N, C-alpha and C positions, 0 to 999 in steps of 0.2 A: 906635417901632421898636426902641429899646434895651430897653424893658421886655419887648417881645415876644421879643427875642433872649434876654433873661435868663430869661424864662418857659420858652422852649424848652430853654435850657441847664439850667434847674432840673429840668424834666421829664425831659430826657435823663439828667441826673446822677442824679435820683431813680430813674428806670427802671434805669439802669446799676447803681446801688447795690443796688436790689432784686434785679436779675438776678445781680449778684455775690454778694449774700447767699444767694440761693437756690442758686447754683452751688456756693458754698463749703459750704453746708449739705448739698447733695446729695453732693458729693465726700466730705465728712466722714462722712456717713451710710453711703455705699457702703464707704468705707475701714473704718469701725468694724464694719459688718455683715460685711464680708469678713474683717476681722481675727478677729471672733468665730467665724465659720464655720471659718476656717482653724485657729484655736486649738482649737476643738472637734474638727475633723477630725484635726488633728495629735495631740491628746491621745488620741483613739480609736485612731489608728494606733500610738502609743507603747504604749498598754495592750495592744493586740492583738499587737504585735510582741514585747513583753515576755512575754506569756502564751504565744504560739506558740513563741518561742525557748526558754523554760523547759520547755514541754511536750516539745519536741524533745530537750532535754538530758536530761530525766528519762526519756523513752522510750528514749534511747540507754543510759542506766543500766539500764533494765529489759530492753532487747533483748539485752544481753550474756548475761543469765541465760537468756532464752528461747532464744537460739541454742545455748548450751551444753547445755541440757536437750534441745532438739530433736535435736541431734547425737547425744547418747547414746541417746535414745529410738529414733531411726532405726536405730542399731546394734543396740539391744536387740531391735527388731522383726525386722530382717533376719537376725541371726545365730541366731535361735531355730529349732531343728529341729522341725517339726511332727510328725515320726514319733515323737519321744520322748513327745510329749503323747498320741499315739494309742496307743503301746505301754503307757503308764501308765493309760489309760482315763480321762483327765481332760478330754477334748475337751468344750467347752460349759460349763466352769466359769465362773460369773458373778461370783465374788468376794463374793457375799452370805452365804456360809457355809452355804447350804442346797441349792445346786444339785446336789451330788454325793451327797446322802443316798439311801441305798438301793443305790448302786453305787460305793462308795468303792474306791480302788485296794487291791490286796492288799499285804501287807507287803513282798514281794519287788519288786512294781511300785513301791512307795513308795521303797524303798532305791535302785533304779536311777534313778528320777526325781530324788531328792535329790542323788545323785552327779552327774547331768548338770547340775542347776541350780547346783551349786557351781562347776563349770567355767564355766558360762554367766555367772554373776555375776563371776567373776574376769576374764573378757574385758571386760565392760562397765566394771569398776572401773579397769582400766588406762587406759582412755580418759577416764573421768570424773575421775580424779586430775589429768590434764593440763588438762582443761577448767576444773575448779574452781580449780586453782593459777593459771591465767592470768587469772582474774577476781577482783580483790581485794575485790569487794563481796559475794562469796558467803560466807555464814556457816556453812551446813551443806549437804551434798548427800547424796542417798540413792537407793537402788533397793530397793523392797520388793515381794517376790513375794506374789501372792495366797495367803493361808493355806490355801485349799483345795488348792493345788498343793504348796507346800513347808512348810506348817506355820507356827507363830507366829514362828519365828526365822530365816526364810529371807530374806536380804537384807543390806544393810549401810547404816550411817549414820555419816557423818564430820562432825565439827564442830570449829570452833576458837573458843576462848574464853580471852581474856587471853594468847594465844600467836599466832604467825604460822603455825603448822603445824596441819594437820587431824589430829584424833585420833579413833579409833573410839569410838562411843558405844553403850550398850545399847539394843537395839531396843524400841520401844513395843509393848505388847500390843494388837493391833487389836481382838481379841474382848473385851478387858477394859473397853471403853468403849462407851457408847451411840453409835449411828450419827450422832446430831445433836450430839455433843460436839466442836465445831469446834476448840477449843483443843488437844485431844489427838489426834483422828483425822480432823479435817476434811481434812487433806492426802491422806487415802486415800479417803474416801467422796464428797467433792465432785467430784473428777475421775471417779470411778467412776459417779456419777449423771449427770454431764453427757456422758460419753463423749468428751471432747475436752480439749485442753490448757486448764488453768484457772489464773487468778490468784486467790488467796485474799485477801480484804480483810485489812487489818492486824489482828492478834490477839496477845494476850499468851501467850507460850509459857513454861510453868512450868519445863520442862527447861533452857531457855537463860536464864531469868530476864530476859527482855526482850521487847519487842513486835517482831514480825517480819512480813514478807510472803512468801508462798510462791508459786512457780510449779511446777505439777505437771502431767505429761502421762500419761495411761493408755496401757498397752501391750496390744494385742489381737493375737491370731494364731489363724487358723482358727476364728473365732467364740468364742474363749476369752479371758477376761480374765487376762492374765499377771501384771500388777502395775502399779506406778507408778514414774516417774522424776521427781525433783524437787530443787529447791534452795530454801533459805531465805535471805532478805536482811534485813539489819538495818534496821528501819523508821526508826531514828534517822538513818541516812545519807541517807535520802530527805527527812526533815524539815529536815536541815541545808541541803540545796539550796534548799528553799522559804524558809527563814529568811533566806537570803542575797539574796533578791530585793529590790532597791531601786527604788522608783517615786516620783519626785518627792521630797517631804520625809517624809511619814508613811505612804505607801502600803504595803500588805503583801499577802501571798498566803496562801491556806489550802486544805485538801483536804476533799472530801466523798466519800461512796460514792455508788453509783447510786440510792440511795433518798433522797438529800439529807441524810444524817446526817453531821455533822462528825467527821472522823477526825484532823484536826490543824488547830489555829487558834492564832496567837500570843497571842490575848487571851481566847478562850473555851475552856471545857472540852469535851473530846471527848464524843460521844454525843448532843449536842443536834441537833435537826432545824432546817434552814433555815426551814421553814414556820412554826416556832414563834417564830423570831427576827424574821423580816421576810417578808411575803407576796410582795414583789417578787423577793426572792432565791430563792423557791421555784422559779422558772423555771430558774435555773442548776442547782439540784439535780436537777430532773427531766430536763434536757437530756442527750442523749448525743452531742453534737457541739459544736464551737466556736461561740460566738455572743457577742452583746453589741455595744456596751455597753448596760447597763440602769442606771436611776437608782433609788436607794433611800435610806432614812434609817436610821442606826444610832447609838444614843446621842445623838440629837438633831442629828446631823450629816448633811448631804446628801452622798451618795457616788455614784460610778459604778463599775461592775464589768464585767469580761469573763471568759469562762471557756473552758476547753478540756478535752476528755476524754483521759485518758492511756491507754496501751495496756493497762494492767491494769484498766481500768474505773473508776478513780477520777476525780474531776473537780477540776481546778485552777482556783481562782477568784482573780483579781487585782483588788484594790479600792484606790481612791484617793479622798480627799476632793475634792468639787466645787470648793471654794474654791481649792485648789492648782492645779486645771486652769484656773480663770478668772483667776489672777493675771497671766498673760501678756497677755491681751487687755484686762484692766482698764487696765494701764499703757499699752499701745499706744493705747487709746482716748483716754486723757488727753493723750498727746503729739499725737495726730492733732487733737484738739479745740483744743489750744493753738496748734498750727501753723496751723490753719484760721482762728482768730481773728486772729492776727497778719497773715495774708494778707489778710483782709477789711479791716482798718484801712489797710493799704498800698494796696490796690486802690481804696478809697474816695478817697484823697488824689490818686491819679494816674489815676482812671478815664477822664477825657476823653482823655488822651494815650496811655494804655497799654492801652486796651480790647482791641484786636485782639491785642496782644502777650501779654496775660494770658489771653485766652479760649482761644487755641490750646493752650498747655501744660496748662490745666485739662482741656480735652477729652481730651488725650493721657493725662493722669493718671487721669481717670475710666475711660477705655478700658482702661488698664493694670490698674486695680483690678478691673475686671470679668474681665479675663483671669486675674488672679491668683486671683480667687474661683472661676473655672472650672478652676483647676489648671494654667494655663499660666505657667511660671516664666520663660520666655524673652521677657519683655516688652522693648520697645525704646522708651525715652524719650530723645529727642534734645535736649530743652530744657536748656540749661546756664546760664541766666541767674543772675546773682548777686543774687537777691532771695528773698523768702519762698517764692514758687512754686518757685524753683530748689532751695531748701533742702528743701521738701516732696518735690520730685521725687527729689533725691539720697537723702533719708531713705527714700523708698519703694523706690528701687533698692537701697539698702543692706539694707533689710528683706527684699526679694525675694532678694537675693544670699545673705544669711545663712540665710534659710529654705531656699533651694535647696541651699546647701552642707550644711545640717543634714540634710535628707532624703537627699542623696547620701551623706553620712557614715554615716547609719544603714544605707543599703543596702550600703555598703562593709563596715561592721562585721558585717553579717548573713552575709557570705560569707568572712570572714577570721578565722583563728585568732589570738587576741590573744597567746598565748605565743610561737608560732613564726613568725608572720607569713605562713604558707602558707595555702592555701585550707582551708575547714572542710568538715564533712559536708554542710551545706546547699549549698555550691558543688558538691560531688560529686553531689548529687541533680540539680542542673541539668545537669551534664555527662552524667549517666546517662540523663536523659530525652532528650537530644539523640542519644546513641548508640542508645537504644531506638528512636527514630524512624527512624534509619538502618537498624537491623536489620529493621524492618518492611517495608523496600523489598527485595523478593527479587532485583531486578536490580542492586543496588548494596550488597552487604554490606560493612560496614566491616572493616578489618583493625586489630586492636588486642589488647593484652594488659594484664592487671592484675597488678601486683606488690604484695603486702601485706607490710608490715614490722610486727613487734611487738617493743617494747622489753622485753628480759628484765630481771628483777631490779629493776624500778622501785619496787615496794613495799618491797624491802629497803633501797634507797637512801633512800626517804622515811622509813622507820622508823628507820634507823640514823644518817642524816646530816641529815634534815629535808627538807621539801618544796621549799625553795629549791634544794637540791642536786638534787632530783628534777627540777625545772624545767630546771636546767642540763644534766642528762643528756638530757632530751627535746630541748633546743635543739641539743646537740652531735650527736645522732642525726639531727635534721632537717637541720642544715647539711650533713652528709656526704651524705645522700640527695639534697639539692638540687644539691650540687656535681657528683655523678656523673650524675644524671638532669637535667642543666641544660636540656634541650630538651623535657622532659615535665612536665605539671602534677602537682604534689604536693599531697596532701590529708592533713590530720590528722583522722581520723574517730573517734577515741576518745581516752581518756586516754593510752594508750601505743601507739596503732596509727596507721600511715600507709599511704596507698594512692597508687600511681603509675600513671597511664594512659600506656601506651607505644604510640606510633604512628610511622609513617614511619621515619626514620633510626634512632631509638632502638629501634624494634621489630625492625628488621633486625639491629641490633648488640646485642641484649639479652644474649646470653651474655658478650660482651666487656665490657659495662657491669657485669654482675654480678661478673666477675673483677676489674674495676677497683675496684668497691666493696669487695670483700674485701681487695684489696691496700691500698687507702687506709685502710680501717679498721685493718688490721694495723700500718700505718705510724704512724697517729695513736695507737693504743693503746700502741705501744712507747715513746712520748714521755712517758707519764704513768703514775702508779700510783694516781691518784685514781679511784675507781669511777665517780664522776659525770662524768668526762671521757672515759671509755672508751666504745666502741661495741660493744654486745652485742645483736644483733638476730636474731630468727627471721624467715625470709623464705619466702614462697610465691608462685608465679607460675602464672597460667593464661591461655592464649590463647583468643580467641573462636573457637568452632567452630560454624558455622551448622547443622551436623547434630546438635549436642548442646545448644547453648545457645539457649533461646528469648528470653533477654534478658540484660542486663548483670548482673542479680542472680545469675544462674546462674554466670557467669564469676567473679564476686566470691566466691561460695560455694566454688567449686573452689579459688580462690587461698587462701581462708581455711583450707580443709582442708589444703592443701599447707603452709601456714605452721604450722598446729598439728602436723602431722607432723614438720616441721623442728624445732619446739620440743620435741616428744617425743624425737626422736633426739638433740638437743643435751643434753637432760636425762639421757639414757641413755649419752651419750658416744659414740654411733655416727654422728653427723652428719658428712658430708664437707665441710660448709661451716664455715670457721673462725669466721665472724662472722655 
């Protein structure tokens, strides 16, 4: 009888040990697989978030140039009098240099047209001066008239080099170069050929002695090519933003054009094609949208990469070594394995008396691991025993908590401006989408207004006192905006620009708030002589009008125009707003 009991006990113990062993192995395997999947997913999210965030940042850098050129091009289109073209007999000029052969304007017609174009250019220049001065990234700006209309010297070109002020430069002879000479006249012929606003790929400009990127838009009126409006940006400023990207330990980013040719790489020379370096990377060069991650090998090292297309057609590729991605789950797998082994020894020793006590928390832990693998971070583990299973449970909960906190922190940072602490442009996009959804409901149009603030003289403060003082200047301006508009969301949408969305009480008291803002600014400015502690802002406001505005972007555009007008008036000393 005793031997039978011992046999049954041995069998039960053996079966229990086997069951425990299998259970621990299963839990460990699930945890390790879950950890690896989560690490891979997390790494992919970090790569994509880094790429998306940097693409958004670079696109904002590019959009300022686009908005300025588009503003001037709209003015250039709308202010042109078609009757002057008709009187001069130049209707239908294509810009090719051949379209008016056989019926060129007479000398008197040419003189009248030249006089009109001179006034026309002066009108556009007054606006372009303000637009270019408000964008510190603009290297040159220009308006060039079709030589068939105004000859080889009709237009203007302003550039700054080693100074903070724009200076006039001698115009390039368009007819003096071949139409395919991109480095000299690509800014004229490429938008002429495309018939639409065009970003030029980075190219070396001999006149400026540096590599630049250009955004140019053609001007047409009455079927006639009038000319081009454009700006040049220093390509080095763009590469600095890419060089500043930090991913894990040795990850980096680089740029290619839409044919997969490298235009900037921290380790490789420009001009090489991705397909010649690695066939897997060719997919990134050929893609015209965000994608990834993909795996490839470079210099004998396994890597992963994601990419996104910038608004100027270039592709930003973010790459990181695979070993750095795997470091996290390698360590996690080791600790999971050690914990499982310790639990197995303890379970074997007390299997007979603690079977039920141990089985239940293991089942809960396995279920929690599955939930975590499925993306549910709100797992509920109630077992708090002071044993290895309890340690494993607490470690799992701590891992879940830290992972959840990390993801939450990433989301928080994605919508917060690090310098000022207010919401950023990504957050404004979320607010804008919500307002646009409300605007689409004809029975319940929202009531709101947008006020755009632009910090004057930021570049002068940065140049004369350093970027740290420039940051203090931005923070001082932001604090005053937040104090006055305490009940409205404030967004920093650019280097020196803030947007406030006014609703409810603030919308009803908008003029009183603006008066309070001016008074508070005057009071604070009276207490200091330091330029970086003063508040000098241009301001523009626009209220939503369902009869005029199809979306929030329209309201924001009108507010921007009002702000630029205020900036122009301040510059001329005619603004009624003291700050």
